[in-house]
C-alpha positions, 0 to 999 in steps of 0.5 A: 691568803689567798694562796689557800686554794684547796676546799679541806684548808676553808674551815680552818682559821689562820691567825698570828701571834704576838711578837716575840723574841726571834730564836736563830736572829740576835735582836730581832722580832718573830710572828708566826702565823698558826694554824686553827683549830689543831685537830682539825688539821688532819693529813689531807689539810697538814701536806697542803700547808706543807705545800705552802710553806707551813710547818708542825711542831707538837699540835701546832702549824705555823709558818714565820710571818714577821713584820718585817724580817722575810729570813725565814724561806722553807725549803725541800730536797728534790729526793729523786734527782739529790747527788750527794757531794763527796763528804756528804758521801764520807758521812753515810758511809761512815755510819752505815752501821746504825741500826733504824727503827721505828719505835711508838710514839710515846715516853722513853726515859732513854730518848729525854735523856739523849735531847737534854744531853743535847740541847744542853750541849748544842742549844745550851740557852736556846729556851729549849735545855730546861724542859721537862717531861712534859715540854718534851711531850707537848713539842714531840710526841703530840700529833695528829697526822701520820708520825713516826720516830725512829731511832738510830743506834750503834752496832752494841745498841746505845743510843745515837739518835732519834728523828721524828718525821711526818710522812705525807702525800708528797714527802717526809716533813722533817720535824726535829733530830737531836743525837749524841753531842759527842758521838763523832762523824756529822750525825745531823748531815747523815739524818738527812741523808738517811731521810732522803733515802727513805723518799727514794724507797717511799716513791715520794719527791720532797722531803721538807725541810722546814725554814732555811736561814741565810745569816743563821748558821744554826739554819744556813746548813740546808742548802749544802742538799742538791737540789733543793727548792725555796718556796718565795713569792707564793712559788717554789724555785730552783735555789741557786747559789747566786742566792745566798 
Protein backbone atom coordinates (compact mmCIF):
# COMPACT_ATOMS: atom_id res chain seq x y z
CA UNK A 1 0.00 0.00 0.00
CA UNK A 2 2.08 2.87 -1.27
CA UNK A 3 -0.33 5.49 0.10
CA UNK A 4 0.71 4.63 3.67
CA UNK A 5 3.60 6.83 4.77
CA UNK A 6 3.14 7.14 8.53
CA UNK A 7 5.77 4.97 10.27
CA UNK A 8 3.23 4.15 13.00
CA UNK A 9 1.35 2.04 10.43
CA UNK A 10 4.29 -0.14 9.46
CA UNK A 11 3.66 -2.54 12.35
CA UNK A 12 0.12 -3.16 11.07
CA UNK A 13 -1.02 -5.72 8.54
CA UNK A 14 -3.72 -5.33 5.92
CA UNK A 15 -5.75 -8.24 4.63
CA UNK A 16 -8.76 -8.78 2.41
CA UNK A 17 -11.94 -10.46 3.57
CA UNK A 18 -13.72 -13.11 1.56
CA UNK A 19 -16.50 -11.80 -0.72
CA UNK A 20 -19.86 -11.16 0.93
CA UNK A 21 -23.20 -9.72 -0.28
CA UNK A 22 -23.10 -5.94 -0.59
CA UNK A 23 -25.31 -4.15 1.93
CA UNK A 24 -26.03 -1.20 -0.37
CA UNK A 25 -26.15 -2.31 -4.00
CA UNK A 26 -28.23 -5.29 -5.06
CA UNK A 27 -26.68 -8.31 -6.72
CA UNK A 28 -23.12 -7.23 -5.98
CA UNK A 29 -20.37 -8.83 -3.98
CA UNK A 30 -18.25 -6.75 -1.61
CA UNK A 31 -14.88 -7.18 0.04
CA UNK A 32 -13.14 -5.14 2.71
CA UNK A 33 -9.55 -4.38 3.51
CA UNK A 34 -9.15 -4.85 7.25
CA UNK A 35 -6.37 -3.61 9.54
CA UNK A 36 -4.82 -6.09 11.97
CA UNK A 37 -4.17 -6.56 14.80
CA UNK A 38 -6.97 -4.30 15.95
CA UNK A 39 -5.53 -3.53 19.38
CA UNK A 40 -2.50 -1.86 17.77
CA UNK A 41 -4.63 0.74 16.01
CA UNK A 42 -3.88 3.54 18.45
CA UNK A 43 -4.92 7.19 18.18
CA UNK A 44 -2.05 8.18 15.88
CA UNK A 45 -2.47 5.21 13.58
CA UNK A 46 -6.23 5.67 13.43
CA UNK A 47 -5.87 9.33 12.45
CA UNK A 48 -3.56 8.32 9.61
CA UNK A 49 -5.96 5.61 8.49
CA UNK A 50 -8.88 8.05 8.43
CA UNK A 51 -6.87 10.26 6.11
CA UNK A 52 -6.55 7.44 3.57
CA UNK A 53 -10.17 6.41 3.52
CA UNK A 54 -10.54 3.89 6.37
CA UNK A 55 -13.20 3.93 9.07
CA UNK A 56 -14.05 1.94 12.17
CA UNK A 57 -16.75 -0.52 13.29
CA UNK A 58 -16.13 -1.87 16.76
CA UNK A 59 -12.56 -3.16 16.84
CA UNK A 60 -12.42 -3.42 13.03
CA UNK A 61 -10.80 -0.65 11.01
CA UNK A 62 -11.54 -1.18 7.35
CA UNK A 63 -12.35 0.22 3.94
CA UNK A 64 -14.12 -1.27 0.92
CA UNK A 65 -11.83 -3.07 -1.49
CA UNK A 66 -14.14 -4.74 -3.98
CA UNK A 67 -12.88 -6.70 -6.97
CA UNK A 68 -15.00 -5.01 -9.64
CA UNK A 69 -16.63 -2.02 -7.99
CA UNK A 70 -15.45 1.34 -6.66
CA UNK A 71 -18.83 2.77 -5.72
CA UNK A 72 -17.91 3.42 -2.07
CA UNK A 73 -16.01 6.69 -1.75
CA UNK A 74 -14.80 8.08 1.57
CA UNK A 75 -16.00 11.65 2.20
CA UNK A 76 -15.25 14.41 4.68
CA UNK A 77 -16.92 17.76 5.28
CA UNK A 78 -14.87 20.94 5.52
CA UNK A 79 -16.28 22.12 8.86
CA UNK A 80 -14.86 25.64 8.87
CA UNK A 81 -16.13 26.43 5.38
CA UNK A 82 -19.43 24.57 5.55
CA UNK A 83 -22.47 26.64 4.67
CA UNK A 84 -25.89 25.24 5.53
CA UNK A 85 -28.57 25.55 2.88
CA UNK A 86 -32.05 26.83 3.69
CA UNK A 87 -33.45 23.39 4.46
CA UNK A 88 -30.56 22.54 6.76
CA UNK A 89 -30.92 25.84 8.60
CA UNK A 90 -34.61 25.09 9.21
CA UNK A 91 -33.82 21.61 10.49
CA UNK A 92 -31.12 22.90 12.86
CA UNK A 93 -33.45 25.57 14.22
CA UNK A 94 -36.32 23.13 14.59
CA UNK A 95 -34.33 20.95 16.99
CA UNK A 96 -32.84 23.74 19.10
CA UNK A 97 -34.54 22.30 22.17
CA UNK A 98 -32.66 19.00 22.01
CA UNK A 99 -30.02 18.70 24.73
CA UNK A 100 -26.78 16.86 23.90
CA UNK A 101 -24.88 15.09 26.67
CA UNK A 102 -21.84 12.83 26.72
CA UNK A 103 -22.46 9.59 28.57
CA UNK A 104 -20.21 6.60 29.40
CA UNK A 105 -19.49 4.11 26.63
CA UNK A 106 -21.40 1.31 28.28
CA UNK A 107 -24.59 -0.68 27.99
CA UNK A 108 -27.87 1.19 28.50
CA UNK A 109 -31.10 -0.70 27.98
CA UNK A 110 -32.80 2.52 26.90
CA UNK A 111 -30.22 3.00 24.16
CA UNK A 112 -30.64 -0.56 22.90
CA UNK A 113 -34.42 -0.26 22.74
CA UNK A 114 -34.11 2.88 20.63
CA UNK A 115 -31.54 1.17 18.40
CA UNK A 116 -33.86 -1.81 17.86
CA UNK A 117 -36.80 0.43 16.96
CA UNK A 118 -34.63 2.38 14.53
CA UNK A 119 -33.35 -0.75 12.79
CA UNK A 120 -36.76 -2.40 12.52
CA UNK A 121 -38.42 0.67 11.03
CA UNK A 122 -35.62 2.20 8.95
CA UNK A 123 -33.57 -0.83 7.90
CA UNK A 124 -35.83 -3.91 8.04
CA UNK A 125 -34.20 -7.03 6.67
CA UNK A 126 -30.82 -5.34 6.56
CA UNK A 127 -29.19 -7.82 8.92
CA UNK A 128 -28.95 -5.38 11.84
CA UNK A 129 -32.60 -5.47 12.91
CA UNK A 130 -32.23 -8.74 14.82
CA UNK A 131 -29.06 -8.00 16.77
CA UNK A 132 -28.88 -8.86 20.45
CA UNK A 133 -26.97 -7.25 23.29
CA UNK A 134 -23.62 -8.85 22.43
CA UNK A 135 -23.69 -7.79 18.77
CA UNK A 136 -24.79 -4.28 19.74
CA UNK A 137 -21.95 -3.90 22.22
CA UNK A 138 -19.36 -5.21 19.76
CA UNK A 139 -20.60 -2.91 17.00
CA UNK A 140 -21.05 0.34 18.91
CA UNK A 141 -19.55 0.19 22.41
CA UNK A 142 -16.15 -1.39 21.71
CA UNK A 143 -13.31 0.93 20.74
CA UNK A 144 -9.53 1.28 21.06
CA UNK A 145 -9.56 4.99 20.22
CA UNK A 146 -11.05 8.18 21.70
CA UNK A 147 -14.78 7.64 21.23
CA UNK A 148 -17.73 9.58 22.58
CA UNK A 149 -21.33 8.51 23.03
CA UNK A 150 -23.73 11.44 22.78
CA UNK A 151 -27.35 11.38 23.94
CA UNK A 152 -29.88 13.79 22.48
CA UNK A 153 -33.02 14.31 24.55
CA UNK A 154 -36.07 16.47 23.96
CA UNK A 155 -37.23 19.01 26.52
CA UNK A 156 -39.42 16.40 28.21
CA UNK A 157 -36.38 14.20 28.84
CA UNK A 158 -37.22 11.56 26.24
CA UNK A 159 -34.26 10.00 24.42
CA UNK A 160 -34.49 10.91 20.73
CA UNK A 161 -31.08 10.17 19.19
CA UNK A 162 -27.63 8.78 19.92
CA UNK A 163 -24.37 9.40 18.08
CA UNK A 164 -21.11 7.49 18.38
CA UNK A 165 -18.24 9.77 17.36
CA UNK A 166 -14.49 9.16 17.17
CA UNK A 167 -12.19 12.07 18.00
CA UNK A 168 -9.04 12.32 15.87
CA UNK A 169 -6.23 14.87 15.65
CA UNK A 170 -7.70 16.57 12.59
CA UNK A 171 -11.41 15.91 12.90
CA UNK A 172 -14.35 13.91 14.13
CA UNK A 173 -15.45 10.66 12.54
CA UNK A 174 -19.16 9.90 12.51
CA UNK A 175 -19.20 6.21 13.43
CA UNK A 176 -22.95 5.70 13.73
CA UNK A 177 -26.11 7.61 14.57
CA UNK A 178 -29.55 6.21 15.28
CA UNK A 179 -32.71 7.97 16.36
CA UNK A 180 -36.40 7.79 17.16
CA UNK A 181 -37.95 6.89 13.79
CA UNK A 182 -41.27 8.46 14.80
CA UNK A 183 -39.83 11.82 15.82
CA UNK A 184 -40.39 14.40 13.05
CA UNK A 185 -37.90 16.80 11.54
CA UNK A 186 -34.99 14.94 9.89
CA UNK A 187 -32.99 13.97 12.95
CA UNK A 188 -30.28 12.37 10.80
CA UNK A 189 -29.56 15.69 9.11
CA UNK A 190 -29.60 17.47 12.46
CA UNK A 191 -27.06 15.00 13.83
CA UNK A 192 -24.60 15.82 11.05
CA UNK A 193 -25.12 19.56 11.49
CA UNK A 194 -24.48 19.18 15.23
CA UNK A 195 -21.25 17.29 14.56
CA UNK A 196 -20.08 19.98 12.13
CA UNK A 197 -20.65 22.55 14.86
CA UNK A 198 -18.67 20.41 17.30
CA UNK A 199 -15.74 20.35 14.86
CA UNK A 200 -15.83 24.13 14.75
CA UNK A 201 -15.92 24.48 18.53
CA UNK A 202 -12.99 22.08 18.89
CA UNK A 203 -10.99 23.74 16.12
CA UNK A 204 -10.96 20.56 14.03
CA UNK A 205 -11.06 20.98 10.24
CA UNK A 206 -12.87 17.82 9.14
CA UNK A 207 -15.95 15.74 9.82
CA UNK A 208 -15.28 12.30 8.36
CA UNK A 209 -18.65 11.02 7.21
CA UNK A 210 -17.92 7.49 6.06
CA UNK A 211 -18.73 6.37 2.53
CA UNK A 212 -20.71 8.10 -0.16
CA UNK A 213 -22.41 5.78 -2.66
CA UNK A 214 -23.99 7.69 -5.51
CA UNK A 215 -26.26 4.80 -6.53
CA UNK A 216 -27.57 4.10 -3.02
CA UNK A 217 -30.36 6.33 -1.63
CA UNK A 218 -29.19 5.37 1.87
CA UNK A 219 -25.75 6.87 1.24
CA UNK A 220 -26.08 9.44 -1.54
CA UNK A 221 -27.43 12.19 0.76
CA UNK A 222 -23.96 13.00 2.10
CA UNK A 223 -23.05 15.34 -0.75
CA UNK A 224 -25.88 17.64 0.38
CA UNK A 225 -23.36 18.95 2.93
CA UNK A 226 -20.90 21.26 1.19
CA UNK A 227 -18.08 21.87 0.75
CA UNK A 228 -17.23 18.19 0.95
CA UNK A 229 -14.24 16.23 -0.27
CA UNK A 230 -14.00 12.77 -1.83
CA UNK A 231 -11.05 10.42 -1.38
CA UNK A 232 -10.35 9.18 -4.87
CA UNK A 233 -7.19 8.05 -6.63
CA UNK A 234 -5.42 8.21 -3.26
CA UNK A 235 -6.05 11.91 -2.72
CA UNK A 236 -8.76 14.18 -1.35
CA UNK A 237 -10.50 16.27 -4.00
CA UNK A 238 -13.30 18.80 -3.74
CA UNK A 239 -16.68 17.45 -4.74
CA UNK A 240 -18.53 19.12 -7.62
CA UNK A 241 -22.12 18.42 -8.79
CA UNK A 242 -20.69 17.14 -12.06
CA UNK A 243 -19.57 14.03 -10.16
CA UNK A 244 -23.17 12.97 -9.52
